N, C-alpha and C positions, 0 to 999 in steps of 0.2 A: 465503517465510515472513518477515515483520519486524514493524515497530510497528503494522499493523493488528491483529495479535491482541492487542494489549494494550487497544484498546478494543472489540473485538466482545465480550465478556460484558457490559460495562456495557450495552449494545444489548440484545443477544438477551436477556440475566438479566431483563428485565424482561416478556418471553411467553413465559417460561419454558423449561424444557431442550427436552422434545419438539418445539415451534412454533421453536425455534433450528434443530435439526437440519433442519425442513421446509424456510426459507429459507436453512439454509445449501447444502445439498443444491441447490435451486434455482438458488441463486448459483454456488456452482460450476461446474453442469452451463454455466450460462449463459455464464461466463468464459471455462470449456473449448471450446465453439462458438465463439463470437467470436474467440478465442486462432486457432482452425483456420481461419477464415474469413479473419484477418488474415495467416494462414500463407501461403492462397490468392492472396491479393493480392502478396505480397513473390517468390510463385515466377513471377508474371507479370513481373515487373521484374528490371532487371538488378543485378549485384550494386554493394552500397552506397548503393541505394536507399534513401531513411526516408521517415517521415509525408509529409512537405511533399512530395517527389515524387511517391509515390503519390496524395497527395490531386489535385495538378497534372492527372496525366494521368485519373485517374479523374471528378472533381470541377470540373475548370477553376481558375483562378485565385481565385474565392471559394471553393473548399475548400482551395484550399492556405492563403489566411490566415485561416480559420475553425481551420486544423489546426495553423498557428503560435501563434494566439491561445487555443487549449484545450490546447494543451499547455504552454505559459507559466501560464496560469492553473492545471490540473493539479499541475505541478509545483513552482510557488509555495505551493498551501495545502499541498503536502506537506510542504514545507520548513519553512512555519511551522508546524504542527503536528510535525514532528521536534524544532524546536527549544521550542518551550513545553513537551514531554512527556519533554524530556531534559536538559535545562537542570535541572533541580529534582533528578531522578537523582543528577545527576554532584554535587550539593553534599550529596544525602544520603550519596554514597558517601564524598566527602573527612573527612565530618564521622564516619561511621565509622571510617574506617581509619586519619584521622589528625588528629582532632581540631578539623581548620578548621570555622569555623562560619562559610561564604561569606557575606555579602548576597546579595538576590535580583538586583540589579545585576552583581556581580561573578561570580555565577553562572553567568549569561547571557553575560558577557563570556569568561569562560575558554572557557568551551564552544564558543563559535561561533569563538572563535580558532584550540584548537585542532583542531578539524575542519577549518577553513575554509584551516589550514596541511597537513595531511595532505594536501587535495585540490590547495592548490596547488604542494605538490613531483610530482604527478605520479600518473597511473593506475598505474604498476606498485607505488608505495609505498601507493596503497587499496587495492589488492588483496593485498600482504602485511598491512597491517591487517586488512583484512576475513575475512582465512583466521584468523587470532585471534581475533578476535571473532565468529565465528561456530561457531566450535570451545566458547569461552564460553558462547554462545548455547544450544548442543546438549547441552554437559554441562547446565548449569543447568535446562534443560527437564527432563530426566531424572531430576534432584534434586529438584525442583517434585517435577514426577508421585510419584517414592517414597516421599517425606516426604509431599506434601499428601494424595495419597490413601486415606490413614490417617482425616482430619479430614470426609469426605464424609456428608452428611447424605439422607440418599435420599429424605425426604418434600420438601426443600429442591428436587428434579430434577421434579416432579410440578404444581408448580403452570401452569398454562396461561391463555396470552391471547393467543390468535389476532391479532384483527385487530391487536396491535401489532408482529409476525413481521416484518412487511415492512419495518418504519421500522427495522431493523436491516440491510435491503439495502445503503443507501450502502458504511455502513463494512465489509461481507463485499468490494463491488467493490473497493474502496481494500485490502483484506488479499489479494486474489486479483489484481491486475494484475500483469501481467508482459510486455503485448503488446510494450513498446519494444525488448524483447531479440532479436525474432522473427528482425530484418532481419540483425543479426549471428549470430544462430545458426543461420542459412541459410547464411551465408558459411562458416561453423567447420564444420559436417557436409555443405560439398558438394553444397546442396540436394538431398540426397536424399531425399524425399518421405516414404517410409516410417520412414525416422529418428525421421526430426522430426516427422512426429505419433507417434510413439511417444512422444518427449523431452516432446511439450506435454502427453499425457496423463497420463504416469507424473508431468512435474513440478508438475501442478495436485492428482492424486489425492494425493503426499504433503502440502502444506498441506492437503487436505481432512481426512486423518485427523487431523494435527497439530492446526487449530481444533477439531476436535470432541473430540478430549478434554480440550482445553485449558477448554472451554465446559464438557464434564462437573463440568472440577474445580474451575473457580471458583465455579459455579451451584450445584453442591452442596457448597461450603465456605462459602461466605459468604451469608447473611442480603439479603432481597430490599431490605430498607429501606436499608440499605449502599452495595449496587448501584446504587441511585437515587438517593441523596445522592453518591457517586463521580462518576456521571454527571452530576450538575447541578456539581459542582466541577470537572470538565473533566480528573480527574487516570487518569492509565493504570491497568490493572487491576494491576497489579505491586505498587504502590506501596498500595493498598488493602490486598493480600494481606499485605505489610509490617506498616502497621498493626494489621490482623486477627488474626494469627497472633499468641499467644502464646510461640512458638517462638522466641527469637534467631535461629539461624540460618536457619530457614526463611524469616524478614521479611529477612535481608541478602541471600540466594541472590535470593528475590523483585525486590527491586532491581537488584540485578545483571544479571537474565535479562530485567527491561527495558531498561537501560540498555545492555546487547548489542542488544537486538531495532531499539532505536533508532536507534541510531548505526548498524548496520550499513545499514538502509535508506537513513538521510541520506545516507551517502558513494556510496552507489550513485545514488541522486535528484541530487545535487551534481555528481557528475562526469557526468554526461547532461546537465545543464545546462550546464555549462560547457562542451560539446563543441559542445551545443544554440546557444547565444549564440554561439560561437565561428563557425559555420556561418552563423548569421546576421545577421551584422556581415560573412563575408566575410572572416574573418580566420584565413588557414592557419597562420603559425606560433603556437603561441597557449603561447608561453615567456616567461618574464620580466617585463615590467613590463605587456603584454598579458596575459597569464594574471594576474597579482596584480589588474590591475580588472577580468577576467570575474569572479574569485571573488568579488570586494567586492561585484559585481552580483548573482552570486548568494544571500550569505549577507546582506547587506546588509539588504534591505527585509525579509525574513522574522523577522530575528532583530529588529528594530523592533517588528516586529507582535507578533510574539511577549511579548515584553518589556513591550508596554504590551498586552496581552489574553491572561495564562499560563492563563487556563481554558480558552483553546481551543483543547484536545486534543482533545476529540474531534469537538468541534462542526468544525475543520477537515477533517478525515479524513472527515466524513460530506459535507461540499462538494467534497472531492474525487472521492470516489467516486459521487455522488448527480449531479455536474452534469459535472463532469473525465473521470471514466473514462466513465460512461455517453456522454458526446459523443464522444471519441476512440477508446477502445477498445469501444464498442455500435454507437451511428449510422455513424461512419464505417468499418470492416470490412462493415456491414451493407449500405450503400449501395455502396462499391465493390465487391463481390462481386456485386450485384445488375447492375451496368452492365457491370462486367467478361461475367457469364456470357450475358445476356440483350441487352444492346444491344452490346458490341464481338462479340459471341461466339469469347471467348477460348476457347484449347483446353487441358486437363487436368481431371483427373480431381477431382470436388467433394469437400473432404475432411469435410462437413459435409451428411450424408440431410438429405432432406424438402423438398427444392427449393425455388421461391416458398414455398410455404406454412410453411416452417421460418422462413425469411426473416423475414414477415411476424410470425409467432410471437415471434421475436427483438426485432423493431421493437417490438411492442406492450408487450412485458416490458420493455424499454428506455425505452420513454417512460411508462412506469408508473411505476419508479424515480424519472425525473427531477422526476413531477408528486408523488409522496410528498415527496421533499427540498425540493421549493420550500414544500409544506403546511406539512412539518417547520418551514424556516426561519423563515416567514410568522407561525405561530401558535405554535411552542413557544420 
């Protein structure tokens, strides 16, 4: 769970709550299935393998290159989105707490430098900071649900525009993305197939419940025209909720909830990118000035891009999901499992039922979402 949920109601709200639940269920099941496929590939590989070594084994040198390129593309898109969405929230938090009125450029600078410093210190520090932020995220979410549910307008929930629901799928792909942790999870759980399968099922079901409840709250509280305006502005929905509500404390809780959601996502993604860049440059000792250089490489380009495109939060998440997640966590595991099962004849129990038919169905759905995202980029 993380920053993706801050863009979800902005996209699903256009279609209405019932169509939103339909596409939410489809994307949840799709990401659950492709996660299990990714686990199936992981269990064919030795411990310590990652997407590059998997792609090289099953898809050859071209697959390895494509895997690396789409990994960088996906995570840079996510970093751009997290910086564009988080910096204004930090500025607003400082303004409310201390009366400090940051300029736009100062807000981006403080936000980027502060989070880059946390990642620079190391994984152990990121872990501790993330625990505190996750605690704040959980508390603020339940406070929002408790206070905000009294403002639900039932008639807001019955608007329906089914054709628009599929355009929310790229954001949902970003929100449900987790596949990169599966190799590490496999080692941590000592390759226990049954426990890993349960972990993935429960680990995707909990966000499904939270995202469904969150969309019910936002779509039922905020008028459709305000959701449309916020989507055009490219602001997190927590900021919209803070602006919409007439209650001071609900507004402040919404701002902090948005900040916690974005920062917890950013820290995980940026730490993964530092390790990925280190592996790509064959750097074993990622300390000192070498680590400083990797952190600059991870944070610098997204921060500059987000600063010059401050309304790109929602669009960058859509591109990340519709192109990056679809390719890396959709097409890739489907292709690798097909080759592993039917060409290499590798042993192991299938973790997703349905055989070739199910793999083809998942492939068609993946291509459909990629096409819809391309249409959205071209015409909207």
